[in-house]
Structure formats: C-alpha cells, structure tokens
C-alpha positions as CSV (number, residue, x, y, z in Angstrom):
1,M,-2.7,0.8,22.3
2,G,-2.1,4.5,22.1
3,M,1.6,4.0,22.9
4,V,2.3,1.8,19.9
5,F,-0.6,2.6,17.5
6,D,-2.0,5.9,16.4
7,S,-5.3,6.2,18.4
8,Q,-7.1,7.6,15.4
9,L,-6.3,6.5,11.8
10,E,-6.2,8.9,8.9
11,Y,-8.6,6.5,7.1
12,R,-12.1,7.6,7.9
13,K,-10.9,8.8,11.3
14,A,-11.3,5.3,12.6
15,N,-10.2,4.1,16.0
16,S,-7.2,1.9,15.4
17,Y,-8.3,-0.8,17.9
18,N,-11.8,-1.0,16.3
19,Y,-10.2,-1.0,12.8
20,L,-8.0,-4.0,13.7
21,I,-10.8,-5.9,15.5
22,D,-13.1,-5.5,12.4
23,R,-10.5,-7.3,10.3
24,T,-10.4,-10.4,12.4
25,Q,-12.9,-13.1,13.1
26,L,-13.0,-11.8,16.7
27,R,-10.6,-14.5,17.9
28,P,-8.0,-13.2,20.3
29,R,-5.2,-15.1,18.7
30,E,-6.0,-13.5,15.3
31,F,-6.1,-10.0,16.8
32,L,-2.7,-10.7,18.4
33,Q,-1.3,-12.1,15.2
34,L,-2.4,-9.0,13.3
35,V,-1.0,-6.7,16.0
36,R,2.3,-8.6,15.8
37,Y,2.5,-8.2,12.0
38,C,1.8,-4.4,12.4
39,I,4.7,-4.1,14.9
40,E,7.0,-6.1,12.7
41,V,6.3,-3.9,9.7
42,A,6.7,-0.8,11.7
43,A,10.1,-2.0,13.1
44,K,11.2,-3.0,9.6
45,N,10.4,0.5,8.3
46,S,11.9,2.2,11.4
47,I,8.6,3.7,12.3
48,S,7.9,4.2,16.0
49,K,4.1,4.4,15.9
50,V,1.9,2.1,13.8
51,N,-0.3,4.2,11.4
52,Y,-2.7,3.3,8.7
53,D,0.0,2.7,6.1
54,I,1.7,0.2,8.4
55,I,-1.6,-1.5,9.1
56,T,-2.4,-1.9,5.4
57,Q,1.0,-3.5,4.8
58,A,0.5,-5.9,7.7
59,L,-3.0,-6.7,6.5
60,A,-1.6,-8.0,3.2
61,K,0.5,-10.6,5.1
62,Y,-2.3,-11.4,7.5
63,S,-4.8,-11.9,4.7
64,G,-2.5,-14.1,2.8
65,D,-1.8,-16.3,5.9
66,K,-5.6,-16.6,6.6
67,A,-6.3,-17.6,3.0
68,R,-3.6,-20.3,3.1
69,D,-4.9,-21.5,6.5
70,L,-8.4,-21.9,5.1
71,A,-7.2,-23.5,1.8
72,S,-5.2,-26.0,3.9
73,E,-8.1,-26.8,6.1
74,Y,-10.4,-27.5,3.2
75,R,-7.8,-28.9,0.8
76,F,-9.7,-32.2,0.4
77,Q,-13.2,-30.8,0.1
78,Y,-12.2,-27.9,-2.2
79,P,-8.9,-28.6,-4.1
80,G,-7.6,-25.5,-5.7
81,L,-9.2,-23.1,-3.2
82,I,-6.0,-21.1,-2.7
83,E,-6.0,-20.2,-6.4
84,I,-9.6,-18.9,-6.1
85,F,-8.6,-16.9,-3.0
86,E,-5.5,-15.4,-4.8
87,Q,-7.7,-14.3,-7.7
88,F,-10.0,-12.5,-5.2
89,R,-6.9,-10.9,-3.7
90,G,-6.0,-9.6,-7.1
91,K,-3.0,-11.9,-7.8
92,N,-2.5,-13.2,-11.3
93,I,-1.6,-16.8,-10.8
94,L,-2.4,-18.2,-14.2
C-alpha cells in the first residue's frame, strides 16, 4: 500500500491501511471498493499518492453508496430509511 497510499496519515498519525479497514464492515469487497474510490479521487485531482484529504473525499462517496445499499435492502421494512441516513450524514433533504 505504501506505493499508492501514504503509509502514515496526518490524521492522528494513523496507518492508512488500518484507517481504511476501520471504515468498512471487514468485508474484502468493501475494502477494495473504498480503495478504488480513493484511487479514482486521487487520479481526478492529479495526485500521485493517496493522503488523508483524498481518503476523506472517497469516504463521502463510499458512505453514500453504503447508505443507499442499506436503504434499498430494507426498503419494504423501513420505507424512508434513506432520508434518515441523509439527515445523519448532514444533508438537508426537507
């Protein structure tokens, strides 16, 4: 990971690998999805190495996707769940 990611992030001097793992549900596909988002954001911003700022941008997309996935999965049991998630994410949807 050290070739693509800063090995230590500015934020709390965290290890980038551990920081990313902590933001998933420990599923390999989720980790890979988050890493892919990081690389996409870095490429879009012409940055060669993923740092904390890039990770936080990628986390916004990742979090939104995860919220939509959960809302879709539980759409019949909990209609309107996405609106609740968006409120928690700080979005004003009303």
